[in-house]
C-alpha positions as CSV (number, residue, x, y, z in Angstrom):
1,M,-35.4,0.4,-4.3
2,S,-32.9,-0.7,-1.7
3,W,-31.3,-4.1,-0.9
4,S,-30.2,-5.2,2.6
5,Q,-27.0,-7.2,3.0
6,N,-27.3,-10.6,4.6
7,Y,-24.1,-11.8,6.3
8,A,-25.1,-15.4,6.7
9,P,-27.0,-16.3,3.4
10,L,-26.6,-20.0,3.9
11,G,-27.9,-19.9,7.5
12,N,-24.5,-20.8,9.0
13,G,-21.7,-18.2,9.5
14,L,-18.8,-20.6,8.9
15,L,-20.3,-22.2,5.8
16,S,-21.2,-18.7,4.4
17,A,-17.6,-17.5,5.0
18,M,-16.2,-20.5,3.1
19,V,-18.4,-19.7,0.1
20,A,-17.6,-15.9,0.4
21,A,-13.9,-16.8,0.2
22,L,-14.2,-18.4,-3.2
23,P,-13.4,-15.3,-5.3
24,V,-10.2,-14.7,-3.4
25,V,-9.2,-18.3,-3.5
26,T,-9.8,-18.3,-7.2
27,L,-7.7,-15.2,-7.8
28,L,-4.8,-16.2,-5.6
29,G,-4.9,-19.8,-6.8
30,L,-4.7,-18.9,-10.4
31,L,-1.9,-16.4,-9.8
32,A,0.2,-18.5,-7.5
33,F,-0.3,-22.1,-8.6
34,W,-1.5,-22.1,-12.2
35,H,0.6,-19.2,-13.4
36,V,-2.4,-17.5,-15.1
37,R,-1.7,-14.0,-16.4
38,A,-2.8,-11.4,-13.8
39,H,-5.6,-9.8,-15.9
40,L,-7.1,-13.2,-16.7
41,A,-6.9,-14.3,-13.1
42,A,-8.6,-11.1,-12.0
43,L,-11.3,-11.6,-14.6
44,A,-12.0,-15.1,-13.4
45,G,-12.1,-13.9,-9.8
46,L,-14.5,-11.2,-10.7
47,I,-16.8,-13.7,-12.5
48,V,-16.8,-15.9,-9.4
49,A,-17.5,-12.9,-7.1
50,A,-20.4,-11.9,-9.3
51,A,-21.8,-15.4,-9.3
52,V,-21.6,-15.6,-5.5
53,A,-23.2,-12.2,-5.1
54,V,-26.2,-13.1,-7.3
55,F,-26.8,-16.7,-6.6
56,V,-25.7,-17.0,-2.9
57,Y,-26.3,-13.5,-1.5
58,H,-29.3,-12.8,-3.9
59,M,-27.9,-9.4,-4.7
60,P,-29.8,-7.9,-7.8
61,A,-27.7,-8.3,-10.9
62,G,-28.0,-4.5,-11.7
63,L,-26.4,-3.7,-8.3
64,V,-23.6,-6.2,-9.0
65,L,-22.9,-4.6,-12.4
66,A,-23.0,-1.1,-10.8
67,A,-20.6,-2.2,-8.0
68,G,-18.2,-3.8,-10.4
69,G,-18.2,-0.7,-12.6
70,Y,-17.6,1.6,-9.6
71,G,-14.7,-0.6,-8.6
72,A,-13.2,-0.6,-12.1
73,A,-13.5,3.2,-12.3
74,F,-11.8,3.6,-8.8
75,G,-9.1,1.2,-10.0
76,L,-8.4,3.4,-12.9
77,F,-8.8,6.7,-11.2
78,P,-7.3,7.5,-8.7
79,I,-5.2,4.3,-8.3
80,G,-4.2,3.7,-11.9
81,W,-3.8,7.5,-12.4
82,I,-1.3,7.5,-9.6
83,I,0.7,4.5,-10.8
84,L,0.8,5.8,-14.4
85,N,2.2,9.1,-13.3
86,A,4.7,7.5,-10.9
87,I,6.1,5.4,-13.8
88,F,6.1,8.6,-15.9
89,I,8.4,10.3,-13.3
90,Y,10.7,7.3,-13.4
91,H,11.0,7.4,-17.2
92,I,11.7,11.1,-17.1
93,S,14.5,10.5,-14.6
94,V,15.9,7.8,-16.9
95,E,15.6,9.8,-20.1
96,T,17.5,12.8,-18.6
97,G,20.3,10.6,-17.2
98,Q,19.4,11.7,-13.7
99,F,18.3,8.2,-12.7
100,A,21.9,7.0,-13.4
101,A,23.2,9.8,-11.3
102,L,20.8,8.8,-8.5
103,Q,22.1,5.2,-8.8
104,R,25.7,6.4,-8.5
105,Q,24.9,8.4,-5.4
106,V,23.2,5.4,-3.7
107,A,26.1,3.1,-4.8
108,G,28.6,5.7,-3.6
109,L,27.1,5.3,-0.1
110,S,27.9,1.6,-0.1
111,S,28.5,-1.1,-2.7
112,D,26.9,-3.6,-0.4
113,R,23.5,-4.6,-1.8
114,R,22.1,-5.1,1.7
115,I,22.8,-1.5,2.6
116,Q,21.4,-0.4,-0.7
117,A,18.2,-2.4,0.0
118,L,17.8,-0.8,3.4
119,L,18.2,2.7,2.0
120,V,16.0,2.3,-1.1
121,A,13.3,-0.4,-0.3
122,F,12.8,0.6,3.3
123,S,13.7,4.3,4.0
124,F,13.3,5.9,0.6
125,G,10.2,3.7,0.0
126,A,8.7,5.0,3.2
127,F,9.3,8.6,2.1
128,I,7.4,8.0,-1.1
129,E,4.7,6.1,0.8
130,G,4.2,9.1,3.1
131,A,3.9,11.5,0.1
132,A,1.9,9.4,-2.4
133,G,1.0,5.9,-1.4
134,F,-1.2,3.7,-3.6
135,G,1.6,1.5,-4.9
136,T,3.9,4.4,-5.8
137,P,6.8,3.4,-3.5
138,V,6.8,-0.2,-4.8
139,A,7.1,1.1,-8.4
140,I,9.8,3.6,-7.7
141,S,11.9,1.4,-5.2
142,G,11.7,-1.6,-7.5
143,A,12.9,0.4,-10.5
144,I,15.8,2.0,-8.6
145,M,17.0,-1.4,-7.3
146,I,16.9,-2.9,-10.7
147,G,19.0,0.0,-12.0
148,L,21.5,-0.7,-9.2
149,G,21.9,-4.3,-10.5
150,F,19.4,-6.2,-8.4
151,R,17.6,-9.1,-10.1
152,P,14.0,-8.2,-11.0
153,L,12.3,-10.7,-8.8
154,E,14.6,-9.8,-5.9
155,A,13.9,-6.1,-6.4
156,A,10.1,-6.7,-6.5
157,K,10.2,-8.9,-3.3
158,L,12.3,-6.4,-1.3
159,A,10.3,-3.4,-2.4
160,L,7.1,-5.2,-1.2
161,I,8.6,-6.3,2.1
162,G,10.0,-2.8,2.7
163,N,6.7,-1.2,2.1
164,T,5.0,-2.4,5.3
165,A,5.6,-0.4,8.4
166,P,4.9,3.0,6.7
167,V,1.5,2.0,5.1
168,A,-0.8,3.0,7.9
169,F,0.5,6.5,7.8
170,G,0.7,6.6,4.0
171,S,-0.4,9.4,1.7
172,L,-0.3,12.0,4.5
173,G,-2.2,9.9,7.0
174,T,-5.2,9.1,4.7
175,P,-5.8,5.6,6.1
176,L,-6.2,6.8,9.7
177,I,-8.0,9.9,8.8
178,T,-10.6,7.8,7.0
179,L,-10.7,5.2,9.9
180,A,-11.4,7.9,12.4
181,K,-14.3,9.2,10.3
182,I,-15.8,5.8,9.5
183,A,-15.6,4.5,13.1
184,D,-16.3,7.9,14.8
185,L,-13.2,7.6,16.9
186,D,-10.6,10.2,18.0
187,L,-8.0,10.6,15.2
188,H,-5.1,11.5,17.6
189,L,-5.8,8.5,19.8
190,L,-5.8,6.2,16.8
191,S,-2.6,7.8,15.6
192,M,-1.0,7.2,19.0
193,M,-2.2,3.5,19.1
194,V,-0.9,2.7,15.6
195,G,2.4,4.3,16.4
196,R,2.7,2.2,19.5
197,Q,2.1,-0.9,17.5
198,L,4.1,-0.2,14.3
199,T,7.2,1.1,16.1
200,F,8.0,-2.5,17.0
201,F,7.7,-3.6,13.4
202,A,9.6,-0.6,12.1
203,I,12.5,-1.9,14.1
204,I,12.3,-5.5,13.0
205,V,11.4,-5.0,9.3
206,P,14.9,-3.9,8.3
207,F,16.3,-7.2,9.9
208,W,13.5,-9.2,8.2
209,L,14.2,-7.5,4.9
210,T,17.9,-8.2,5.0
211,A,17.3,-11.8,6.1
212,A,14.8,-12.4,3.2
213,Q,17.5,-11.0,0.9
214,S,20.7,-12.7,2.0
215,G,19.8,-15.2,4.8
216,W,20.4,-15.2,8.5
217,R,24.2,-15.0,8.2
218,G,24.0,-12.2,5.7
219,M,21.7,-10.3,8.0
220,K,24.1,-10.8,11.0
221,A,26.9,-9.2,9.1
222,V,25.0,-5.9,8.7
223,W,23.0,-5.9,11.9
224,P,24.3,-2.4,13.0
225,A,22.9,-0.9,9.8
226,C,19.6,-2.8,10.3
227,L,19.4,-1.6,13.9
228,V,20.2,2.1,13.2
229,T,17.8,2.2,10.2
230,G,14.9,0.6,12.1
231,L,15.5,2.2,15.5
232,T,15.7,5.7,14.0
233,F,12.6,5.2,11.9
234,G,10.7,3.6,14.7
235,L,11.5,6.2,17.3
236,A,10.7,9.0,14.9
237,Q,7.5,7.3,14.0
238,L,6.5,6.9,17.6
239,A,7.3,10.5,18.4
240,M,5.4,12.0,15.4
241,S,2.4,9.7,15.7
242,N,2.0,10.4,19.5
243,L,3.0,14.1,19.6
244,H,1.8,15.5,16.3
245,G,-0.6,13.2,14.4
246,P,-0.7,10.9,11.4
247,W,0.1,13.5,8.6
248,L,3.9,13.7,8.4
249,V,4.9,10.5,10.3
250,N,6.4,8.7,7.3
251,I,8.2,11.7,5.7
252,V,9.9,12.7,9.0
253,S,10.7,9.1,9.9
254,A,12.1,8.3,6.5
255,I,14.4,11.4,6.4
256,A,15.6,10.5,9.9
257,S,16.4,6.9,9.0
258,M,18.1,7.8,5.7
259,A,20.3,10.5,7.5
260,A,21.2,8.0,10.3
261,L,22.2,5.3,7.8
262,I,24.3,7.7,5.8
263,V,26.1,8.9,8.9
264,L,26.7,5.3,10.1
265,M,28.3,4.5,6.7
266,R,30.9,7.2,7.3
267,F,32.2,5.4,10.4
268,W,31.3,1.7,9.8
269,K,31.5,-0.7,6.9
270,P,30.4,-4.4,6.7
271,A,33.4,-6.8,7.1
272,Q,32.5,-8.4,3.8
273,E,30.5,-6.5,1.2
274,A,27.9,-8.2,-0.9
275,A,28.0,-6.4,-4.2
276,V,25.2,-6.4,-6.7
277,G,25.6,-7.1,-10.4
278,A,26.1,-4.6,-13.2
279,P,23.3,-1.9,-13.6
280,V,20.7,-2.8,-16.2
281,V,19.6,0.7,-16.9
282,E,21.6,2.2,-19.7
283,V,23.1,5.6,-19.1
284,P,22.4,8.1,-22.0
285,K,25.4,9.4,-23.9
286,E,24.8,12.8,-22.6
287,A,26.4,12.0,-19.3
288,V,25.4,13.8,-16.2
289,D,28.7,13.6,-14.3
290,T,29.3,17.3,-14.7
291,Q,25.9,18.3,-13.4
292,P,25.2,19.1,-9.7
293,A,24.3,16.0,-7.6
294,W,21.0,17.6,-6.4
295,K,19.5,17.4,-9.9
296,A,19.1,13.7,-9.5
297,W,16.6,14.3,-6.7
298,L,14.7,17.1,-8.5
299,P,11.7,15.0,-9.5
300,W,11.2,13.8,-5.9
301,V,11.7,17.3,-4.5
302,F,9.0,18.6,-6.8
303,L,6.8,15.7,-5.8
304,S,7.3,16.2,-2.1
305,I,6.6,19.9,-2.3
306,L,3.4,19.5,-4.4
307,V,2.0,16.6,-2.3
308,F,2.8,18.5,0.9
309,L,1.1,21.7,-0.3
310,W,-1.9,19.8,-1.6
311,G,-2.3,18.0,1.7
312,L,-2.6,21.3,3.7
313,P,-6.2,21.8,4.7
314,A,-6.4,25.4,3.3
315,M,-4.9,24.3,0.0
316,K,-7.1,21.2,-0.2
317,A,-10.2,23.3,0.5
318,S,-9.2,25.8,-2.3
319,L,-8.6,23.0,-4.8
320,N,-11.8,21.3,-3.9
321,T,-13.7,24.5,-4.4
322,L,-12.2,25.0,-7.9
323,F,-12.3,21.4,-9.0
324,A,-13.9,18.6,-7.1
325,P,-16.7,17.0,-9.2
326,A,-18.5,14.2,-7.5
327,F,-21.0,11.8,-9.1
328,E,-23.5,9.5,-7.5
329,V,-23.0,6.0,-9.0
330,P,-26.2,5.1,-10.9
331,L,-28.3,2.3,-9.3
332,L,-25.7,1.8,-6.5
333,H,-25.9,5.1,-4.4
334,K,-27.8,4.4,-1.2
335,A,-29.2,1.2,-2.7
336,V,-27.2,-1.2,-0.5
337,V,-28.2,-1.2,3.2
338,K,-25.6,-2.2,5.9
339,V,-27.2,-3.9,8.9
340,P,-26.1,-4.9,12.4
341,P,-23.7,-6.0,13.8
342,V,-21.6,-4.1,11.2
343,V,-23.4,-0.9,12.1
344,V,-25.5,0.0,15.1
345,K,-28.6,0.6,13.0
346,N,-29.4,0.1,9.3
347,V,-27.7,2.5,7.1
348,A,-27.7,3.0,3.3
349,E,-24.2,3.0,1.9
350,E,-23.2,5.9,-0.3
351,A,-21.5,5.3,-3.6
352,V,-20.1,8.6,-4.8
353,F,-17.3,8.8,-7.4
354,T,-15.2,11.8,-6.6
355,F,-12.1,13.6,-8.0
356,N,-11.0,15.4,-4.8
357,A,-8.1,15.1,-2.4
358,I,-7.0,11.5,-3.1
359,S,-7.1,12.1,-6.8
360,A,-4.8,15.1,-6.3
361,T,-1.9,12.7,-5.5
362,G,-1.8,11.4,-9.1
363,T,-2.1,14.9,-10.4
364,A,0.8,16.0,-8.2
365,L,2.9,13.2,-9.6
366,L,2.0,14.3,-13.2
367,L,2.9,18.0,-12.4
368,A,6.1,16.9,-10.6
369,G,7.1,15.0,-13.7
370,I,6.3,17.8,-16.1
371,L,8.1,20.5,-14.0
372,S,11.2,18.3,-13.4
373,G,11.3,17.4,-17.1
374,L,11.2,21.0,-18.2
375,A,13.8,21.9,-15.5
376,L,16.0,19.2,-16.8
377,G,15.8,20.4,-20.4
378,L,13.1,18.2,-22.0
379,S,10.8,19.8,-24.6
380,P,7.0,19.5,-24.2
381,L,6.9,17.3,-27.3
382,R,9.5,14.9,-25.8
383,L,7.6,14.9,-22.5
384,F,4.4,13.9,-24.5
385,A,6.3,11.1,-26.2
386,I,7.6,9.8,-22.9
387,Y,4.1,9.9,-21.4
388,A,2.6,8.0,-24.4
389,R,5.3,5.3,-24.1
390,T,4.6,5.1,-20.4
391,F,0.9,4.5,-21.0
392,M,1.6,1.8,-23.6
393,R,3.9,0.0,-21.1
394,V,1.3,-0.1,-18.3
395,R,-2.0,-0.4,-20.2
396,I,-2.4,-4.1,-19.4
397,S,-1.6,-3.4,-15.8
398,L,-4.2,-0.7,-15.6
399,L,-6.7,-3.1,-17.0
400,T,-5.7,-5.6,-14.3
401,I,-6.0,-3.1,-11.5
402,G,-9.5,-2.1,-12.8
403,L,-10.6,-5.8,-12.7
404,M,-9.0,-6.3,-9.3
405,L,-10.9,-3.4,-7.8
406,A,-14.1,-4.4,-9.5
407,L,-13.8,-7.8,-7.8
408,G,-13.1,-6.0,-4.5
409,F,-16.1,-3.7,-4.8
410,V,-18.5,-6.6,-5.7
411,T,-17.4,-8.5,-2.6
412,R,-17.7,-5.3,-0.5
413,Y,-21.2,-4.3,-1.6
414,S,-22.5,-7.8,-1.6
415,G,-21.4,-8.2,2.0
416,S,-19.3,-11.3,1.4
417,D,-16.2,-9.5,2.7
418,T,-18.1,-8.8,5.9
419,T,-19.2,-12.4,6.2
420,I,-15.5,-13.4,6.4
421,G,-14.8,-10.6,8.9
422,L,-17.7,-11.6,11.1
423,A,-16.5,-15.2,11.2
424,M,-13.3,-13.9,12.6
425,A,-15.0,-11.5,14.9
426,G,-17.0,-14.3,16.5
427,T,-13.8,-15.8,18.1
428,G,-14.5,-14.4,21.6
429,W,-11.5,-13.8,23.7
430,L,-9.2,-14.6,20.8
431,F,-10.6,-11.7,18.9
432,P,-7.6,-9.4,19.6
433,F,-5.5,-12.0,17.7
434,F,-7.9,-12.1,14.7
435,S,-8.6,-8.3,14.7
436,P,-5.4,-7.5,12.7
437,I,-6.0,-10.6,10.5
438,I,-9.3,-9.0,9.5
439,G,-7.3,-5.9,8.5
440,W,-4.8,-8.0,6.7
441,L,-7.6,-9.7,4.8
442,G,-9.2,-6.4,4.0
443,V,-6.0,-5.0,2.4
444,A,-5.3,-8.2,0.5
445,L,-8.8,-8.0,-1.0
446,T,-9.1,-4.2,-1.6
447,G,-5.4,-3.3,-2.2
448,S,-5.6,-0.4,0.2
449,D,-5.3,0.1,4.0
450,T,-7.7,3.0,3.5
451,A,-10.3,0.8,1.8
452,S,-9.8,-1.9,4.5
453,N,-10.5,0.6,7.2
454,V,-13.7,1.7,5.4
455,L,-14.8,-1.9,5.1
456,F,-14.0,-3.2,8.6
457,G,-13.3,-0.2,10.8
458,N,-16.8,0.1,12.3
459,L,-17.0,-3.7,12.6
460,Q,-13.9,-3.7,14.7
461,K,-15.3,-1.0,16.9
462,V,-18.7,-2.7,17.4
463,S,-17.0,-6.1,18.1
464,A,-14.7,-4.5,20.7
465,Q,-17.7,-2.9,22.5
466,Q,-19.5,-6.2,22.6
467,L,-16.5,-8.0,24.0
468,G,-15.5,-5.3,26.5
469,L,-12.3,-4.4,24.7
470,S,-10.9,-1.0,23.7
471,P,-12.4,0.3,20.4
472,I,-9.3,2.3,19.9
473,L,-7.1,-0.8,20.1
474,M,-9.2,-2.9,17.9
475,A,-9.8,-0.2,15.2
476,A,-6.1,0.6,15.2
477,S,-5.3,-3.1,14.8
478,N,-7.3,-3.2,11.6
479,S,-4.9,-0.7,10.1
480,T,-1.8,-2.2,11.6
481,G,-2.6,-5.7,10.5
482,G,-3.6,-4.3,7.1
483,V,-0.1,-3.0,6.4
484,M,1.2,-6.6,6.3
485,G,-1.4,-7.5,3.7
486,K,-0.1,-4.7,1.5
487,M,2.7,-6.9,0.1
488,I,0.2,-9.5,-1.2
489,D,-2.7,-7.4,-2.5
490,A,-3.2,-7.8,-6.2
491,Q,-2.7,-4.1,-6.9
492,S,0.8,-4.1,-5.3
493,I,1.7,-7.4,-6.9
494,V,0.8,-6.0,-10.3
495,V,2.7,-2.8,-9.7
496,A,5.8,-4.7,-8.5
497,S,5.6,-6.8,-11.7
498,V,5.3,-3.8,-13.9
499,A,8.0,-1.8,-12.2
500,T,10.5,-4.7,-12.6
501,G,9.3,-5.7,-16.1
502,G,11.0,-5.3,-19.4
503,H,14.1,-7.4,-18.6
504,P,14.9,-11.0,-19.5
505,E,14.5,-12.3,-15.9
506,S,11.4,-10.1,-15.1
507,P,8.9,-12.0,-12.9
508,D,5.2,-12.4,-13.6
509,A,2.6,-11.6,-10.9
510,G,2.4,-15.2,-9.7
511,A,6.1,-15.4,-9.1
512,V,6.1,-12.1,-7.1
513,L,3.1,-13.3,-5.1
514,R,4.8,-16.6,-4.2
515,S,8.0,-14.8,-3.1
516,V,6.3,-12.7,-0.5
517,F,3.2,-14.6,0.7
518,W,4.7,-16.4,3.7
519,H,6.5,-13.2,4.8
520,S,3.1,-11.4,4.8
521,L,1.3,-14.1,6.7
522,A,4.1,-14.5,9.3
523,L,4.2,-10.7,10.0
524,A,0.4,-10.6,10.2
525,I,0.5,-13.4,12.8
526,L,3.1,-11.4,14.8
527,V,0.8,-8.4,14.8
528,G,-2.0,-10.6,16.1
529,V,0.2,-11.8,19.0
530,M,1.2,-8.3,19.8
531,V,-2.4,-7.0,19.9
532,M,-3.3,-9.9,22.2
533,L,-0.6,-8.8,24.6
534,Q,-1.7,-5.2,24.4
535,A,-5.3,-6.2,25.1
536,Y,-4.7,-8.5,28.1
537,V,-1.1,-7.9,29.5
538,F,0.3,-4.6,28.4
539,T,-2.9,-2.6,28.7
540,W,-1.0,0.5,29.7
541,M,0.0,0.8,26.0
542,V,-3.6,1.6,25.0
543,P,-4.2,5.4,25.1
544,K,-7.2,6.4,27.1
């Protein structure tokens, strides 16, 4: 038995969209204004989403349960799996004293907290985003900054703002590779278009990050560092996305920006340095001063090598041949039918839970942690103890992420997400402005630029064709706008809260959300303005 989605269950698109937004309003309202704990807010949002799906969209209760279970499983694996192993690597680095060595190297570049934020939250975070994605850069960047003496809430906010421009090319280009497949568009053209959009934001985000950290005057004092970091990253991003493709954009751009900032620091210093407080991560008695400096980077070297190797087509095919079980989700697989205008003709949506390439990122993190731990002298028993401690620390967060993704999958399969997207798509000549807002909404709901592209990629293409606009531009805008939603999606908020937790001033998820929401919305609006200009004024920027 199949069930067809209905995108206007109340007979009116606007009224239906308002009802469809209730789960998201419930979740964000409880987090931001009523200070409800994240897992309870997620549970409340899930209950509202299920009620809307059953009583408004008339989705069979069995399909609602199946969609929620599918989302919870996806939240735990691969997303929770990736986050668990990312925190594991961090704990290994701390246990061996190499994290303290890494902190000293970063602090040795500059004692100015604005420069440290540029290096860690923006450049190094982009490097981790390019390799792993799925919240990993927020966890690692936030932990490093706290170790450098940043306040927990400040570290969480800066890690989230810094993790914007790289997201569309994250995890070796997975969001755009998925978008090209979903919308049946040329991958290289999409990569070119996104590069021509995000280059502008790659340049301004370092300025924005520093202004959010220390105000306008504080930003003006370090504008050369902001310019060098952003311009180097942006130009490398533009070149790689247009000449090579989406796979290595973040890794190359991050390395280039880190190198440029390090070189600048040898010839220029801020007139007045803004120092951070004392580090809050304790240095083990077995000091690492006498050990080579490169050992501090060993976990990230192992991670980069493994993720890069596993991202190669030949290696990926070999691994999938050896171990790539896939399971059709009971009741849900091909039971929900998408209908026009989301698709050209009715199509039954697949629901297959798989352990292939994306899951390999979490496994690469685990192996990188084990290999680096052994190389740094930890015994297998001690590694197991660290892993057990890591799991206990993040267990509630894993539950929260599972509930968040369950909510997202219920709204996705019920069609309520699409109802909101169609309301924006019906804006006529203003659609280029709202196109990235749809992507922003998709990431805020699903926690992933990849998932947002799956949800709205084809809708963007169909709407563009109906309005006589470029499908490449509109589909790319979904991903570009989505990166600005990354800092407010529930998954990232929870990860930032976990990564900066365990300290007297550690923020809850609601405090983190309030600190970044207006930054996210303002940047999304800027993306909308830029896409409007590309659609009607600077049309030469759209690749043919």
